[in-house]
N, C-alpha and C positions, 0 to 999 in steps of 0.2 A: 267161243268161250266167254263166259261171264264170271266176274269176280263177285262172290257172295260175302266173303269174310277176309278182312285184312288184319293180320296180327301185328300189333305194335309192341315190340319186345323192349322192355325196360329193365335196368339192373335192379331197381327197387320199386315196388308197387305199394305205396303206403299213403296215398292221397286220393280223396274223392274227386279232386280237381282233374286228375287224369281221365277219369270216367266221363266227367262233364265235357272235357275237351274232345275226347274221342266221339262222344255222341253228337256234338256240334259239327265236327268235321264229317261224320258219317252222313248227316243230313245235307251238308253242303255238297258233298260229292254226288249223292243221289239226285239232287236238284239240277245237276249239270246235264242230265239226260245223255250221258255217254253210252255208246252202244255196248261197251264191254263191262258195264256196271249193272249188276242185278238190282231189281226193285227192292229187295230186302238187304241190300249191302249194309254192312256194319263194320266198325273198327273195334277189335277186341284188344284190350290192354292185358299183357301177361308178362311173366318173368320166365327165365329158362327152366323153371321147375316143371313146366308142361312138357318139356323134352328131357326129363331127368334120365331116362334110360339111355337115350342117344348121347346126352352130354357125358354121362359116366363112361360110356363105351369109347368116346373120343379121348377123354382125359386119361384113360388107362391104357391107351395104345402108344407105346414108345415110338417116337418118330423124330425126325430132324425138323423141329419147329423153326429153329434158326441155326445157321451155320456158325461154327467157331472159327473165325479167321485168325491165322497167326499174326501176332504183332511184329512189325519189322524191328530188327535189333536196334536201329537208331532211335526208335521211339522208347524202347526200354531204357537206353542210356539217358535220353532227355528226361524221362520220368524220374529216374534215380537222382539226377542232378537237381531237378526241381523239388525233390522231396528228400533232400540229403539227410535231414535229421531222422526221418523214418528209416532210411537205408542204414544210417549209422547205428541206430538202435538194434536193427535186425542183425547186422554184422557182429555187434557185440555179443549177441546171443549165440550166433553160429561159431564164434571164436572158442566157445567152451567145448566144442566138439573136437578140438585139437586138429582141425583142418588147416592146411596151409592158407596163407592170405589169398593166394590165387584161387584155391578151391572154394574158400568162403565166398569170394566174389562171384565165381561161376555159379555156385549153388543159389545165391541170392538172385542173380540175374535170371535164372530159370524160374524161380518162384515168382519174381515180378512179372516175367513174361506170361506165366499162367494167370496171374492176377489181372493183368491188362486184357488178356484174351477173354477171361470170364466176365469182367466188368463190361466190356464192349458187347459181348453176347447177351448179357443181362439187360443192357439198354435196349437192344433190338427185341428181346423177348417181352419187355415191358410195353413197348410200342405196339406189338402185334398180338400178344397173348397175355394180357394183364393178370388173368386168373392164375396162369402157370407161373408168372413172375412172382406173384404174391405167395404162392405155395412154396416156391424154391427159396425165396429170401426169408420167409417165415421159418423154414426148417433150419436155415443157417443161423438165424438169430437164436433159436432155441438151443442149438448145439453150442453156440458161443456162451450162452448163459450157464450151461452145464460144464463148460470147459474149465471154468474157475474152480468148480467143485471137484471135478475129476483130476485136474492137474493144477492144484493151488500153488501160488508163488512160494518158492522156497522148498517145495517138495522134491523128492528125488525121481526124476523122470528124464529120459534121454531121447536122442534122435530116433531111436527105434520106435518110440511112441507115435512119431509122425505118421507112419504108415497106418497105424491103428486108428488114428484120428481121421485120416483121409477115408479109410474103408468104412468107418462108422458113419461119417457124414454122407458118403455116397449112398449108404443103405437108407439113411433118414430121407435124403432127397428123393430116392427112388420110390419110397413109400408115400411121401407127401406130394410128389409131382411125377407120377409114373409115366407121363407122356414124354418126359425128357430123355433124350438118347444118351448112350454111354459117353460119347465125346464131350457133351455138354456137362454131364455130371462129373467127369474126370477133371475138366478145366476148372469148374467151379469149386471143387473140393480142394485142389491144390492152390488155387487162387485164394481161398479162404485161409489156408495155412500162412501164406505170405501176409495177408491182411492182419491176422492175429499175431504173427511174430512182430510186426511193425507197430501194432496199435494196442494190443491187449496182453495180459500176463501169460502168454505162452512162452515158456523158457525151457532151457535144458540144464541138467545138472552138470557140474564140472567133473569130467571123467578122470578117475585116478590113473596114475601112470602104472603100467603093468610091470 
């Protein structure tokens, strides 16, 4: 078997220097007289557009790209202690739901658990599949920007809207990053709720007494 063409795949092909480099390396390899290198051996510089059909097929196939590992309870407690101001802000919002202090704490712990699960999974996704990471985080950022418009501070919305936000975000994520599986989408959506409660104007109305 002889190698005639070596495809040098790059993320961006916008410089003639790449072609010059490939040409020089092609000649260098041909001159080595290696038995598996053809006389017309060349290096071709290309991007993944030459595999557009294959790329789209892979990206649109839901699969477990990275596992979502459950965060140990002790790490949840450590995070909340180390981010006490964020936890306090979220608890203040949850208090408007007229839950008992114990129920508020439990609800927040579960949200923080999902937040840590999703952030750890996103870190692994970024390391292994940066395109999928960019698609997923981009969808979350776009949803966050619309969140202020859909649920502006001071408007009347309640905890019942949380499920709607989660469902909407999961749908957005599924469209933008269809390769991500259900477990990842679920953890990332609920983790985003925790993030938005602690960091941005996602709030609840004060429920009136019945």
